[in-house]
KOLBA-128486 format. One record per residue: residue in three letters; x, y, z of N, C-alpha, C in turn; residue number from 1. Coordinates in pm, 1 decimal. Layout:
% KOLBA-128486
PT   residu         nx         ny         nz        cax        cay        caz         cx         cy         cz   num
PT      ALA          X          Y          Z          X          Y          Z          X          Y          Z   NUM
...
//
This chain:
% KOLBA-128486
PT   residu         nx         ny         nz        cax        cay        caz         cx         cy         cz   num
PT      UNK     3089.0     1368.7     4585.6     3037.9     1343.4     4712.1     2903.9     1349.8     4723.8     1
PT      UNK     2820.3     1253.3     4788.1     2679.3     1281.6     4818.8     2645.7     1296.0     4957.1     2
PT      UNK     2554.1     1396.5     4984.2     2511.4     1396.8     5120.1     2351.1     1420.5     5097.3     3
PT      UNK     2283.7     1390.6     5218.0     2142.6     1410.4     5227.9     2101.9     1467.5     5348.5     4
PT      UNK     1995.1     1537.7     5350.4     1940.4     1613.2     5465.3     1792.0     1586.3     5481.8     5
PT      UNK     1764.7     1576.3     5595.7     1617.4     1566.7     5638.1     1594.3     1661.8     5752.9     6
PT      UNK     1482.6     1731.9     5744.0     1447.0     1822.5     5858.5     1309.5     1807.9     5886.7     7
PT      UNK     1263.2     1786.3     6013.6     1131.8     1774.0     6044.0     1104.3     1832.8     6188.7     8
PT      UNK      974.2     1844.9     6215.8      927.8     1881.3     6343.3      839.8     1784.2     6400.3     9
PT      UNK      853.8     1766.9     6528.0      760.7     1656.7     6603.1      628.3     1734.7     6625.8    10
PT      UNK      539.4     1698.9     6565.1      396.5     1747.0     6558.0      301.7     1675.5     6642.7    11
PT      UNK      310.5     1548.6     6650.4      222.7     1460.0     6741.6      310.5     1327.8     6762.6    12
PT      UNK      254.8     1261.3     6847.9      315.0     1129.1     6875.6      211.4     1019.5     6901.2    13
PT      UNK      241.9      890.6     6912.5      147.0      794.6     6949.6       96.2      797.8     7084.8    14
PT      UNK      162.6      881.7     7149.6      127.4      893.9     7300.1       24.2     1016.1     7325.1    15
PT      UNK        9.1     1093.4     7210.7      -68.8     1213.1     7230.7     -210.7     1177.0     7287.2    16
PT      UNK     -279.0     1071.2     7250.4     -423.1     1062.6     7316.4     -424.9      966.3     7437.4    17
PT      UNK     -292.5      932.0     7472.4     -306.0      838.4     7593.2     -294.2      909.8     7735.5    18
PT      UNK     -364.2      854.2     7825.6     -361.1      915.7     7946.3     -234.7      858.1     8019.0    19
PT      UNK     -148.8      957.7     8077.7      -27.2      922.6     8143.9       -9.2      998.3     8276.9    20
PT      UNK       68.8      940.9     8362.1      110.4     1016.9     8487.7      170.1     1141.0     8458.9    21
PT      UNK      142.5     1248.6     8532.2      194.4     1384.4     8502.9      331.7     1373.9     8560.5    22
PT      UNK      432.0     1449.7     8492.0      566.9     1460.3     8554.2      563.5     1610.7     8569.2    23
PT      UNK      673.1     1652.9     8649.9      681.5     1793.6     8673.4      725.2     1876.7     8558.9    24
PT      UNK      644.9     1958.8     8515.9      675.1     2031.8     8384.1      779.2     2140.9     8409.2    25
PT      UNK      792.0     2188.4     8520.0      899.8     2302.4     8534.5      958.3     2277.3     8677.9    26
PT      UNK     1080.5     2344.3     8684.5     1142.8     2337.7     8817.5     1051.2     2409.5     8925.1    27
PT      UNK     1053.1     2359.3     9047.5      973.1     2418.3     9145.2     1023.1     2570.0     9173.6    28
PT      UNK      932.5     2654.4     9178.9      953.8     2800.0     9217.5      925.8     2813.2     9374.3    29
PT      UNK     1020.9     2850.8     9442.5     1004.8     2877.6     9580.7      984.5     3005.2     9626.3    30
PT      UNK     1039.6     3101.5     9568.5     1030.5     3246.5     9591.3     1054.6     3323.3     9477.4    31
PT      UNK     1044.4     3473.3     9522.8     1038.2     3561.2     9404.3     1168.1     3553.9     9313.4    32
PT      UNK     1276.0     3515.8     9375.0     1395.6     3520.0     9278.3     1392.3     3404.3     9171.9    33
PT      UNK     1312.6     3287.7     9211.9     1302.9     3184.8     9103.3     1222.1     3246.2     8985.6    34
PT      UNK     1120.2     3312.0     9017.2     1036.4     3365.4     8910.5     1127.6     3481.7     8834.1    35
PT      UNK     1204.3     3559.0     8902.1     1289.9     3657.7     8828.8     1377.9     3587.2     8736.5    36
PT      UNK     1447.9     3479.8     8785.8     1546.1     3403.8     8711.4     1476.0     3341.4     8581.2    37
PT      UNK     1364.0     3291.8     8599.9     1279.5     3220.0     8482.8     1247.7     3336.1     8385.2    38
PT      UNK     1209.0     3448.1     8436.8     1173.4     3564.5     8338.6     1294.7     3607.3     8264.2    39
PT      UNK     1410.8     3587.4     8322.8     1536.3     3649.7     8254.8     1584.3     3548.3     8144.5    40
PT      UNK     1528.5     3431.3     8139.6     1561.7     3333.5     8031.7     1549.6     3395.9     7902.8    41
PT      UNK     1438.6     3483.1     7893.3     1411.5     3565.0     7773.6     1427.9     3503.3     7631.2    42
PT      UNK     1362.2     3384.6     7609.2     1361.6     3333.1     7484.5     1253.0     3404.7     7393.3    43
PT      UNK     1291.9     3419.9     7253.8     1208.4     3487.3     7167.3     1095.8     3386.1     7135.3    44
PT      UNK     1105.9     3268.8     7147.4      996.4     3175.8     7115.4     1004.4     3061.5     7212.2    45
PT      UNK      881.7     3015.5     7253.1      876.8     2903.0     7336.4      798.6     2806.5     7263.5    46
PT      UNK      863.1     2676.6     7279.0      795.6     2552.0     7215.9      702.1     2483.5     7295.4    47
PT      UNK      610.1     2418.1     7253.9      506.1     2347.5     7331.4      569.3     2209.9     7353.1    48
PT      UNK      584.0     2165.4     7470.9      630.3     2024.5     7486.4      526.1     1918.2     7420.7    49
PT      UNK      586.1     1835.5     7337.3      503.6     1734.3     7262.6      526.2     1598.8     7329.3    50
PT      UNK      629.6     1579.0     7423.0      648.2     1451.0     7486.8      704.1     1473.4     7625.9    51
PT      UNK      677.6     1362.8     7713.3      744.3     1373.6     7836.2      879.6     1306.0     7842.6    52
PT      UNK      924.1     1285.4     7956.9     1054.7     1227.7     7968.1     1052.3     1089.1     7906.6    53
PT      UNK      969.5     1000.7     7937.7      960.5      869.9     7894.9      918.2      852.0     7741.6    54
PT      UNK      821.5      946.1     7707.8      789.4      943.4     7558.5      905.6      979.0     7461.2    55
PT      UNK      993.1     1056.6     7518.2     1090.0     1097.6     7420.1     1163.8     1008.1     7376.3    56
PT      UNK     1209.9      904.9     7469.3     1291.3      802.1     7414.1     1209.5      696.7     7342.6    57
PT      UNK     1078.6      687.7     7366.6      989.8      596.5     7282.8      986.6      650.1     7130.7    58
PT      UNK      987.8      772.0     7120.5      971.8      836.4     6978.6     1112.4      823.4     6922.2    59
PT      UNK     1212.2      850.4     6995.0     1343.8      830.6     6930.1     1381.4      686.6     6908.6    60
PT      UNK     1330.6      594.2     6982.2     1361.1      450.1     6946.8     1285.3      421.3     6820.7    61
PT      UNK     1159.5      463.8     6796.2     1090.6      453.8     6677.3     1161.9      503.7     6555.9    62
PT      UNK     1215.6      627.3     6568.7     1283.2      680.6     6454.4     1405.4      604.5     6412.7    63
PT      UNK     1481.3      557.0     6530.5     1605.4      483.9     6510.4     1580.4      358.0     6433.9    64
PT      UNK     1470.0      293.1     6468.1     1426.8      177.7     6391.2     1404.6      195.7     6266.2    65
PT      UNK     1339.3      312.2     6220.9     1312.4      349.1     6074.4     1433.0      365.7     6017.7    66
PT      UNK     1537.4      446.7     6062.1     1667.8      474.4     6007.1     1740.2      337.2     5993.6    67
PT      UNK     1745.4      274.4     6087.6     1811.1      141.3     6066.6     1757.4       55.5     5959.2    68
PT      UNK     1634.3       44.0     5954.4     1574.6      -37.6     5848.0     1604.1        4.1     5709.3    69
PT      UNK     1601.5      125.3     5690.5     1623.9      181.7     5548.8     1760.7      228.4     5504.1    70
PT      UNK     1834.9      237.1     5599.8     1993.2      265.5     5560.4     2070.4      140.7     5531.7    71
PT      UNK     2020.7       42.7     5567.4     2090.5      -94.4     5529.1     2234.7      -97.8     5570.0    72
PT      UNK     2324.1     -147.0     5512.3     2452.5     -144.4     5582.6     2539.3      -52.8     5505.7    73
PT      UNK     2482.4       58.3     5457.6     2551.1      172.9     5397.6     2609.2      279.3     5489.7    74
PT      UNK     2599.0      235.1     5626.8     2655.1      344.3     5726.3     2756.9      272.1     5798.7    75
PT      UNK     2872.4      351.6     5828.1     2964.6      288.8     5927.0     2922.4      316.6     6068.0    76
PT      UNK     2854.4      426.1     6107.3     2820.9      468.0     6229.9     2716.2      578.0     6225.7    77
PT      UNK     2633.4      594.8     6337.3     2556.5      708.4     6348.7     2596.3      778.9     6477.9    78
PT      UNK     2593.4      923.9     6466.1     2604.0     1004.8     6594.2     2477.0     1068.2     6614.6    79
PT      UNK     2451.8     1089.2     6740.7     2322.9     1159.4     6788.9     2337.5     1243.3     6902.7    80
PT      UNK     2262.6     1357.3     6924.6     2264.2     1431.6     7022.7     2237.0     1358.4     7155.9    81
PT      UNK     2308.3     1391.7     7266.6     2270.8     1338.1     7387.8     2243.6     1458.1     7470.6    82
PT      UNK     2109.6     1459.8     7491.5     2067.4     1573.8     7572.0     2034.1     1518.7     7723.4    83
PT      UNK     2135.4     1533.8     7802.8     2120.9     1491.1     7944.1     2107.3     1606.3     8019.3    84
PT      UNK     2084.2     1593.1     8163.4     2070.6     1465.3     8223.4     1951.1     1389.3     8218.0    85
PT      UNK     1939.6     1270.9     8225.8     1813.4     1187.2     8230.2     1819.6     1101.1     8348.5    86
PT      UNK     1707.6     1080.5     8407.9     1719.9      991.5     8507.5     1631.7      856.4     8497.6    87
PT      UNK     1606.9      843.6     8352.5     1534.6      732.4     8319.5     1619.3      631.1     8234.0    88
PT      UNK     1587.2      520.6     8252.3     1658.0      400.0     8179.5     1616.1      417.3     8034.0    89
PT      UNK     1714.4      425.3     7954.6     1701.0      440.3     7812.6     1681.4      312.9     7748.6    90
PT      UNK     1581.4      312.0     7629.9     1564.8      191.2     7561.2     1681.2      132.1     7482.9    91
PT      UNK     1685.8       -2.6     7455.8     1789.0      -65.6     7390.2     1824.1       -3.0     7252.8    92
PT      UNK     1730.9       48.6     7196.9     1740.9      104.5     7046.1     1862.1      227.7     7079.4    93
PT      UNK     1869.5      296.9     7195.3     1948.9      400.4     7193.1     2099.3      356.3     7214.5    94
PT      UNK     2127.9      227.6     7219.6     2254.7      158.5     7233.8     2283.0       81.1     7121.7    95
PT      UNK     2430.7       52.9     7106.0     2454.7      -48.1     6994.9     2603.4       13.5     6934.1    96
PT      UNK     2653.3      -93.2     6864.2     2782.1      -55.7     6801.7     2779.5       56.3     6690.8    97
PT      UNK     2656.6       64.3     6639.7     2632.0      152.9     6530.6     2602.1      305.6     6574.9    98
PT      UNK     2570.8      326.6     6707.8     2523.7      450.9     6746.6     2609.8      506.9     6859.8    99
PT      UNK     2653.5      633.3     6838.4     2743.9      710.0     6947.2     2671.6      828.7     6994.9   100
PT      UNK     2630.5      833.2     7116.2     2563.4      967.2     7173.9     2674.0     1051.6     7207.2   101
PT      UNK     2655.3     1185.7     7156.6     2750.7     1283.9     7182.8     2685.3     1417.0     7229.2   102
PT      UNK     2762.2     1504.5     7298.0     2703.0     1633.3     7330.3     2725.2     1720.9     7218.9   103
PT      UNK     2827.1     1727.4     7135.6     2845.5     1811.9     7022.2     2849.0     1744.3     6886.9   104
PT      UNK     2729.7     1719.4     6825.0     2730.0     1661.8     6699.4     2812.0     1721.3     6593.7   105
PT      UNK     2802.8     1843.6     6581.7     2878.8     1915.5     6477.6     3033.0     1885.9     6478.5   106
PT      UNK     3089.4     1895.3     6612.0     3237.4     1854.1     6611.9     3263.2     1725.7     6584.9   107
PT      UNK     3188.1     1612.8     6619.0     3193.6     1497.4     6592.6     3203.1     1467.1     6439.7   108
PT      UNK     3089.6     1534.2     6368.1     3069.0     1517.1     6241.9     3187.2     1565.0     6161.6   109
PT      UNK     3246.3     1676.8     6208.7     3361.5     1730.6     6145.1     3476.1     1641.1     6121.7   110
PT      UNK     3493.0     1561.4     6236.7     3601.3     1474.9     6245.6     3576.4     1335.4     6173.0   111
PT      UNK     3445.0     1292.7     6172.9     3412.9     1180.5     6087.2     3428.5     1218.1     5934.7   112
PT      UNK     3388.6     1350.0     5891.3     3409.3     1374.2     5748.9     3556.4     1366.9     5726.8   113
PT      UNK     3632.9     1426.2     5805.8     3782.3     1427.8     5789.8     3838.3     1298.3     5768.5   114
PT      UNK     3775.8     1193.4     5841.5     3834.9     1067.7     5824.8     3770.1      984.0     5712.2   115
PT      UNK     3667.6     1047.3     5637.0     3624.3      984.9     5519.2     3508.4      884.3     5552.4   116
PT      UNK     3433.5      903.0     5669.9     3346.9      783.9     5714.1     3208.1      807.1     5658.8   117
PT      UNK     3139.0      705.5     5641.0     3001.6      714.3     5591.7     2928.3      694.1     5712.0   118
PT      UNK     2821.2      804.9     5742.1     2775.4      819.0     5866.4     2643.2      902.1     5862.2   119
PT      UNK     2549.1      885.4     5954.4     2446.7      977.2     5974.4     2445.4     1041.1     6103.4   120
PT      UNK     2435.2     1175.8     6095.8     2424.7     1266.2     6208.9     2303.0     1313.2     6243.3   121
PT      UNK     2251.7     1278.4     6365.9     2109.9     1316.1     6405.3     2112.0     1410.6     6528.9   122
PT      UNK     2028.5     1511.6     6505.2     2021.4     1612.1     6604.4     1877.8     1633.6     6644.0   123
PT      UNK     1845.2     1637.3     6752.2     1698.5     1640.6     6804.6     1677.3     1749.8     6920.0   124
PT      UNK     1574.8     1806.9     6903.1     1540.8     1914.9     7002.6     1406.6     1892.7     7063.8   125
PT      UNK     1372.9     1778.4     7096.9     1218.8     1748.6     7142.5     1219.6     1804.2     7281.4   126
PT      UNK     1108.3     1885.9     7301.7     1099.7     1963.8     7413.3     1006.7     1887.5     7526.0   127
PT      UNK     1056.8     1866.2     7637.7      991.5     1774.7     7734.3      936.0     1869.5     7832.2   128
PT      UNK      976.6     1991.8     7854.1      911.5     2081.2     7937.9      945.8     2226.0     7899.5   129
PT      UNK      860.2     2340.6     7941.3      871.0     2457.1     7878.1     1013.9     2528.1     7900.3   130
PT      UNK     1083.7     2485.9     7994.8     1213.8     2566.4     8016.1     1332.2     2492.1     7932.8   131
PT      UNK     1290.0     2384.1     7880.9     1406.0     2307.2     7792.5     1426.5     2383.8     7653.7   132
PT      UNK     1544.7     2391.0     7611.4     1579.0     2454.7     7477.5     1536.7     2344.0     7381.8   133
PT      UNK     1499.5     2391.5     7263.1     1449.9     2324.7     7143.7     1336.6     2370.1     7084.6   134
PT      UNK     1323.0     2328.6     6957.4     1192.7     2364.2     6882.7     1118.5     2243.4     6825.8   135
PT      UNK     1140.8     2123.6     6899.9     1081.1     1997.3     6859.8     1134.2     1942.1     6730.8   136
PT      UNK     1252.0     1978.3     6694.5     1316.4     1966.9     6568.3     1389.9     1827.0     6565.9   137
PT      UNK     1396.7     1775.5     6445.5     1470.9     1636.9     6420.9     1546.2     1661.7     6281.6   138
PT      UNK     1680.7     1661.1     6293.5     1759.9     1687.2     6182.2     1849.0     1564.4     6149.6   139
PT      UNK     1850.0     1510.6     6028.0     1930.1     1398.9     5994.1     2012.1     1441.1     5883.0   140
PT      UNK     2160.4     1428.0     5894.5     2246.4     1441.9     5777.9     2321.6     1312.7     5754.0   141
PT      UNK     2310.8     1280.0     5622.0     2359.4     1148.2     5589.9     2481.1     1175.8     5496.3   142
PT      UNK     2599.6     1138.1     5549.8     2724.0     1176.4     5471.8     2773.0     1045.8     5398.3   143
PT      UNK     2802.4     1062.7     5268.9     2822.8      957.2     5183.5     2732.7      836.5     5176.5   144
PT      UNK     2607.9      875.3     5154.4     2512.0      759.7     5134.8     2521.5      701.5     5010.5   145
PT      UNK     2445.5      585.9     4982.1     2466.0      484.4     4866.6     2396.9      577.5     4762.2   146
PT      UNK     2407.4      519.2     4637.0     2359.8      598.7     4523.6     2200.2      607.4     4520.8   147
PT      UNK     2125.9      498.6     4589.1     1996.6      514.2     4584.8     1932.9      569.9     4700.5   148
PT      UNK     2014.6      679.9     4763.3     1972.8      759.3     4868.0     1838.1      812.1     4870.2   149
PT      UNK     1791.6      868.6     4755.2     1661.8      925.3     4728.8     1552.1      832.2     4774.4   150
PT      UNK     1543.9      716.0     4729.9     1454.0      607.0     4756.2     1462.2      572.0     4913.4   151
PT      UNK     1596.2      546.4     4962.2     1593.6      516.9     5099.6     1554.0      637.5     5187.4   152
PT      UNK     1570.3      765.1     5149.7     1518.1      879.9     5219.3     1359.6      886.7     5220.7   153
PT      UNK     1318.9      863.6     5107.5     1173.9      859.9     5081.4     1108.7      774.8     5184.8   154
PT      UNK     1163.7      641.5     5182.2     1104.6      550.6     5272.4     1103.2      587.0     5405.5   155
PT      UNK     1219.2      637.5     5459.1     1247.0      696.6     5588.2     1134.4      798.5     5623.4   156
PT      UNK     1111.7      886.8     5525.3     1020.8      994.4     5560.5      881.9      938.2     5567.7   157
PT      UNK      822.5      838.1     5502.8      708.9      779.7     5518.1      695.1      740.6     5670.1   158
PT      UNK      795.6      666.1     5726.7      795.3      609.7     5855.8      816.1      744.3     5955.2   159
PT      UNK      886.0      839.9     5925.7      898.4      958.3     6018.6      766.3     1033.8     6028.7   160
PT      UNK      702.3     1029.7     5918.2      569.2     1096.3     5927.1      454.3     1007.5     5998.3   161
PT      UNK      470.8      889.3     5981.1      386.3      798.4     6058.3      407.7      812.0     6213.5   162
PT      UNK      531.3      837.7     6250.1      573.4      852.5     6386.1      551.4      982.1     6454.1   163
PT      UNK      509.1     1077.4     6371.3      461.2     1217.0     6404.8      541.6     1329.1     6367.0   164
PT      UNK      646.4     1304.1     6278.6      725.7     1432.3     6226.2      644.8     1486.6     6111.7   165
PT      UNK      651.2     1615.1     6111.5      609.3     1688.6     5996.5      726.4     1738.7     5908.0   166
PT      UNK      749.4     1704.4     5795.0      870.5     1724.2     5715.2      863.2     1862.6     5667.8   167
PT      UNK      982.8     1927.0     5697.1     1004.4     2059.6     5648.3     1112.6     2075.8     5534.7   168
PT      UNK     1192.6     1979.5     5514.7     1306.2     1980.0     5422.0     1351.2     1836.3     5397.0   169
PT      UNK     1372.6     1798.1     5279.0     1441.8     1678.9     5235.4     1521.8     1710.6     5106.2   170
PT      UNK     1642.4     1689.2     5105.6     1724.3     1722.2     5006.3     1844.4     1623.3     4993.2   171
PT      UNK     1891.3     1606.5     4866.0     2011.8     1536.5     4830.3     2105.1     1626.7     4760.0   172
PT      UNK     2226.2     1629.7     4800.5     2331.5     1711.0     4716.3     2432.5     1621.5     4668.8   173
PT      UNK     2467.4     1637.8     4528.0     2580.2     1572.3     4480.4     2702.5     1677.2     4436.4   174
PT      UNK     2796.2     1668.1     4492.4     2922.9     1756.6     4465.9     3021.3     1678.8     4394.5   175
PT      UNK     3075.6     1729.7     4279.9     3199.0     1689.6     4213.0     3313.4     1707.5     4289.8   176
PT      UNK     3398.8     1601.0     4310.3     3526.2     1613.8     4377.1     3618.5     1630.0     4272.3   177
PT      UNK     3706.8     1738.7     4270.2     3806.8     1765.8     4165.0     3920.5     1674.5     4170.5   178
PT      UNK     3969.2     1622.8     4066.8     4077.9     1545.9     4068.4     4203.1     1610.4     4002.9   179
PT      UNK     4320.7     1601.9     4064.7     4429.1     1670.0     4016.1     4528.7     1574.9     3952.8   180
//
């Protein structure tokens, strides 16, 4: 069985130098209790927002186009984190017969592995405001990719880096399945 993994961090975007309308970065604080609640979140590390709400879906659309271009027909489906709520219209790249948005990617991946499906699982943690959880991470796990997965993944990485991701890990694992 073959599997491939890519991990990257959103370092910049094509939107970085564009002037854009400000969006509220944090919930409105009305009284001392709001500030106390915010202080109690107590994260050990805060990530800098790299995208706003609209830009996030632009970046994800770019990444999905790259994946779809280089995966070919070697995938039955893709599953991806759905980090809702969102009040914005999502671009067409976020929909399709090949993409299923889920809340729990790991649970869905376990089921697809059990069913023997060829799929790509995508988890993203692009931070849109400072109270949002995430580390601007993008993780792709490709289950049962084709034999030429190294070349396909290398081509994806070129596109990912042009889209603003900084690669932290890229690996392919080949496991022998025992026959009885």
